[in-house]
BAZA-839596 format. One record per residue: residue in three letters; x, y, z of N, C-alpha, C in turn. Coordinates in steps of 0.1 Angstrom, whole numbers, plus 5000, padded with zeros to 4 digits. Example, Ala and Ser with C-alpha at 12.3 -4.5 7.8 and 13.67 -1.06 7.14 Angstrom:
<recs>
Ala, 5132, 4943, 5078, 5123, 4955, 5078, 5132, 4967, 5078
Ser, 5128, 4978, 5071, 5137, 4989, 5071, 5129, 5000, 5079
</recs>
This chain:
<recs>
Unk, 5271, 6358, 2398, 5261, 6360, 2388, 5256, 6347, 2384
Unk, 5243, 6345, 2383, 5237, 6332, 2379, 5238, 6331, 2364
Unk, 5236, 6318, 2360, 5238, 6314, 2346, 5229, 6322, 2337
Unk, 5216, 6324, 2340, 5206, 6331, 2331, 5210, 6346, 2330
Unk, 5214, 6352, 2340, 5218, 6366, 2339, 5231, 6368, 2331
Unk, 5240, 6358, 2333, 5253, 6359, 2325, 5250, 6357, 2310
Unk, 5241, 6347, 2307, 5238, 6345, 2293, 5231, 6358, 2287
Unk, 5222, 6363, 2294, 5215, 6376, 2290, 5225, 6387, 2288
Unk, 5235, 6388, 2297, 5245, 6399, 2296, 5253, 6397, 2284
Unk, 5258, 6385, 2281, 5266, 6382, 2269, 5258, 6384, 2257
Unk, 5246, 6380, 2256, 5237, 6382, 2245, 5235, 6396, 2242
Unk, 5234, 6404, 2252, 5232, 6419, 2250, 5245, 6425, 2244
Unk, 5257, 6420, 2249, 5269, 6426, 2244, 5271, 6422, 2229
Unk, 5268, 6409, 2226, 5270, 6404, 2212, 5260, 6411, 2203
Unk, 5247, 6411, 2207, 5237, 6417, 2198, 5239, 6432, 2197
Unk, 5244, 6438, 2208, 5247, 6453, 2207, 5258, 6456, 2197
Unk, 5268, 6447, 2196, 5279, 6449, 2187, 5273, 6448, 2172
Unk, 5265, 6438, 2170, 5260, 6436, 2156, 5249, 6447, 2153
Unk, 5242, 6451, 2163, 5232, 6462, 2161, 5239, 6475, 2158
Unk, 5250, 6478, 2164, 5258, 6490, 2161, 5261, 6491, 2146
Unk, 5265, 6479, 2140, 5267, 6479, 2126, 5255, 6482, 2118
Unk, 5243, 6478, 2123, 5231, 6480, 2115, 5227, 6495, 2115
Unk, 5232, 6503, 2125, 5230, 6517, 2125, 5242, 6525, 2121
Unk, 5251, 6519, 2115, 5263, 6527, 2110, 5259, 6537, 2099
Unk, 5266, 6547, 2098, 5263, 6558, 2089, 5275, 6563, 2082
Unk, 5274, 6569, 2071, 5285, 6575, 2063, 5290, 6588, 2070
Unk, 5303, 6588, 2073, 5308, 6600, 2079, 5316, 6609, 2069
Unk, 5320, 6603, 2058, 5327, 6611, 2048, 5324, 6604, 2034
Unk, 5322, 6612, 2024, 5319, 6607, 2011, 5324, 6617, 2000
Unk, 5330, 6612, 1990, 5334, 6621, 1979, 5332, 6613, 1966
Unk, 5327, 6619, 1956, 5324, 6613, 1943, 5327, 6623, 1932
Unk, 5336, 6620, 1923, 5339, 6629, 1912, 5339, 6621, 1899
Unk, 5332, 6625, 1889, 5332, 6619, 1876, 5335, 6630, 1866
Unk, 5345, 6628, 1858, 5349, 6638, 1848, 5344, 6634, 1834
Unk, 5342, 6644, 1825, 5337, 6641, 1812, 5346, 6631, 1804
Unk, 5359, 6631, 1807, 5368, 6622, 1800, 5367, 6607, 1804
Unk, 5358, 6604, 1814, 5357, 6591, 1819, 5364, 6588, 1831
Unk, 5373, 6597, 1836, 5380, 6594, 1848, 5371, 6597, 1860
Unk, 5374, 6590, 1871, 5366, 6592, 1883, 5374, 6589, 1895
Unk, 5368, 6593, 1906, 5374, 6591, 1919, 5363, 6591, 1930
Unk, 5363, 6581, 1938, 5353, 6581, 1949, 5360, 6576, 1962
Unk, 5355, 6580, 1973, 5359, 6575, 1986, 5348, 6577, 1996
Unk, 5348, 6568, 2007, 5339, 6570, 2017, 5344, 6564, 2030
Unk, 5338, 6568, 2041, 5341, 6562, 2054, 5328, 6561, 2062
Unk, 5327, 6551, 2070, 5315, 6549, 2078, 5318, 6550, 2093
Unk, 5308, 6551, 2101, 5310, 6553, 2116, 5315, 6540, 2122
Unk, 5314, 6529, 2116, 5318, 6516, 2122, 5332, 6512, 2116
Unk, 5339, 6521, 2110, 5353, 6518, 2106, 5355, 6513, 2092
Unk, 5345, 6512, 2084, 5347, 6508, 2070, 5351, 6520, 2061
Unk, 5361, 6518, 2053, 5365, 6528, 2044, 5369, 6523, 2030
Unk, 5367, 6530, 2020, 5371, 6526, 2006, 5374, 6538, 1998
Unk, 5382, 6536, 1988, 5386, 6546, 1978, 5389, 6539, 1965
Unk, 5386, 6546, 1954, 5390, 6541, 1941, 5391, 6553, 1931
Unk, 5401, 6552, 1922, 5402, 6561, 1911, 5405, 6554, 1899
Unk, 5402, 6560, 1887, 5405, 6553, 1875, 5399, 6560, 1863
Unk, 5399, 6552, 1852, 5393, 6557, 1839, 5383, 6545, 1836
Unk, 5371, 6548, 1835, 5360, 6538, 1832, 5364, 6529, 1821
Unk, 5363, 6516, 1824, 5365, 6505, 1814, 5380, 6503, 1810
Unk, 5389, 6511, 1816, 5403, 6509, 1813, 5412, 6506, 1824
Unk, 5411, 6513, 1835, 5420, 6512, 1846, 5413, 6516, 1859
Unk, 5416, 6509, 1870, 5412, 6514, 1883, 5422, 6509, 1894
Unk, 5423, 6517, 1904, 5432, 6514, 1915, 5425, 6519, 1928
Unk, 5427, 6512, 1939, 5420, 6516, 1951, 5423, 6506, 1962
Unk, 5414, 6507, 1972, 5415, 6498, 1983, 5403, 6500, 1993
Unk, 5402, 6491, 2002, 5392, 6492, 2013, 5397, 6486, 2025
Unk, 5391, 6490, 2036, 5395, 6485, 2049, 5383, 6484, 2058
Unk, 5383, 6474, 2068, 5373, 6473, 2078, 5378, 6465, 2090
Unk, 5371, 6465, 2100, 5374, 6457, 2112, 5367, 6444, 2113
Unk, 5374, 6433, 2116, 5367, 6420, 2118, 5360, 6421, 2132
Unk, 5351, 6411, 2134, 5345, 6410, 2147, 5354, 6409, 2159
Unk, 5366, 6404, 2156, 5377, 6402, 2166, 5385, 6415, 2168
Unk, 5382, 6425, 2160, 5389, 6438, 2162, 5401, 6440, 2153
Unk, 5404, 6430, 2145, 5416, 6431, 2136, 5412, 6440, 2124
Unk, 5422, 6447, 2119, 5420, 6455, 2107, 5423, 6447, 2094
Unk, 5414, 6447, 2085, 5416, 6441, 2072, 5418, 6452, 2062
Unk, 5429, 6452, 2055, 5431, 6462, 2044, 5435, 6455, 2031
Unk, 5429, 6459, 2021, 5431, 6454, 2007, 5433, 6465, 1998
Unk, 5444, 6464, 1989, 5445, 6474, 1979, 5445, 6466, 1966
Unk, 5442, 6473, 1955, 5441, 6466, 1942, 5444, 6475, 1930
Unk, 5447, 6469, 1919, 5448, 6475, 1906, 5440, 6466, 1897
Unk, 5433, 6472, 1888, 5425, 6465, 1878, 5428, 6472, 1864
Unk, 5434, 6464, 1855, 5438, 6469, 1842, 5438, 6458, 1832
Unk, 5446, 6460, 1821, 5446, 6450, 1810, 5451, 6436, 1815
Unk, 5458, 6436, 1827, 5462, 6423, 1833, 5453, 6417, 1843
Unk, 5441, 6423, 1844, 5431, 6418, 1853, 5431, 6424, 1867
Unk, 5423, 6418, 1876, 5422, 6423, 1889, 5434, 6418, 1898
Unk, 5442, 6427, 1904, 5454, 6423, 1911, 5453, 6428, 1925
Unk, 5447, 6420, 1935, 5446, 6425, 1948, 5459, 6422, 1956
Unk, 5461, 6429, 1967, 5472, 6427, 1976, 5467, 6430, 1990
Unk, 5471, 6422, 2000, 5468, 6424, 2014, 5474, 6413, 2022
Unk, 5477, 6417, 2035, 5483, 6407, 2043, 5474, 6395, 2047
Unk, 5461, 6397, 2045, 5452, 6386, 2049, 5450, 6376, 2037
Unk, 5454, 6379, 2025, 5452, 6370, 2014, 5462, 6358, 2014
Unk, 5457, 6347, 2010, 5466, 6335, 2010, 5477, 6337, 2000
Unk, 5489, 6331, 2003, 5500, 6331, 1994, 5504, 6317, 1990
Unk, 5509, 6315, 1978, 5513, 6302, 1973, 5524, 6296, 1981
Unk, 5525, 6283, 1982, 5537, 6277, 1990, 5550, 6280, 1982
Unk, 5561, 6279, 1988, 5574, 6281, 1981, 5576, 6269, 1970
Unk, 5583, 6273, 1960, 5586, 6262, 1950, 5596, 6253, 1955
Unk, 5594, 6240, 1954, 5604, 6230, 1960, 5617, 6231, 1953
Unk, 5628, 6229, 1961, 5642, 6230, 1956, 5644, 6222, 1943
Unk, 5639, 6209, 1943, 5641, 6201, 1931, 5635, 6207, 1919
Unk, 5624, 6214, 1920, 5618, 6221, 1908, 5626, 6232, 1904
Unk, 5631, 6240, 1914, 5640, 6252, 1911, 5652, 6247, 1903
Unk, 5658, 6236, 1908, 5671, 6231, 1901, 5667, 6226, 1887
Unk, 5656, 6220, 1885, 5652, 6215, 1872, 5650, 6227, 1863
Unk, 5643, 6238, 1867, 5641, 6250, 1859, 5655, 6256, 1856
Unk, 5664, 6257, 1865, 5677, 6263, 1862, 5685, 6254, 1852
Unk, 5684, 6241, 1853, 5690, 6232, 1843, 5684, 6235, 1829
Unk, 5671, 6235, 1828, 5665, 6238, 1815, 5669, 6251, 1810
Unk, 5670, 6262, 1818, 5674, 6275, 1814, 5688, 6275, 1809
Unk, 5697, 6268, 1815, 5711, 6268, 1811, 5715, 6257, 1801
Unk, 5706, 6249, 1797, 5708, 6238, 1787, 5696, 6239, 1777
Unk, 5697, 6249, 1768, 5686, 6250, 1758, 5685, 6238, 1749
Unk, 5673, 6236, 1744, 5671, 6225, 1735, 5679, 6227, 1722
Unk, 5687, 6217, 1718, 5695, 6217, 1706, 5688, 6209, 1696
Unk, 5686, 6214, 1684, 5680, 6207, 1673, 5691, 6198, 1666
Unk, 5688, 6185, 1665, 5698, 6176, 1659, 5694, 6175, 1644
Unk, 5705, 6174, 1636, 5703, 6172, 1621, 5707, 6157, 1618
Unk, 5700, 6151, 1609, 5703, 6137, 1604, 5713, 6137, 1593
</recs>
């Protein structure tokens, strides 16, 4: 296969993948809103995107969503949103590094040796 045909073939594959997303459509959808302010919605699309959420407007929500990366990996995120803020969780989210041992020892020392007030 010569270079020009190969480039055209790869371009067609790549553009075809992105074009498929442009023509994605909703395959499933549900929406419920109740008079007390509670709600629930969910949807799925033909290209693998899905989402759902339920809650009480202005007070609480929980849900999640998922989709496929261009590499074909699945990304899934779940969350809670309440008086403590938005709390997402998912394997793709960064995590903090472990606390160094010296800091852990210092915190334990402080916990086991409370501050003592001295009198004159």
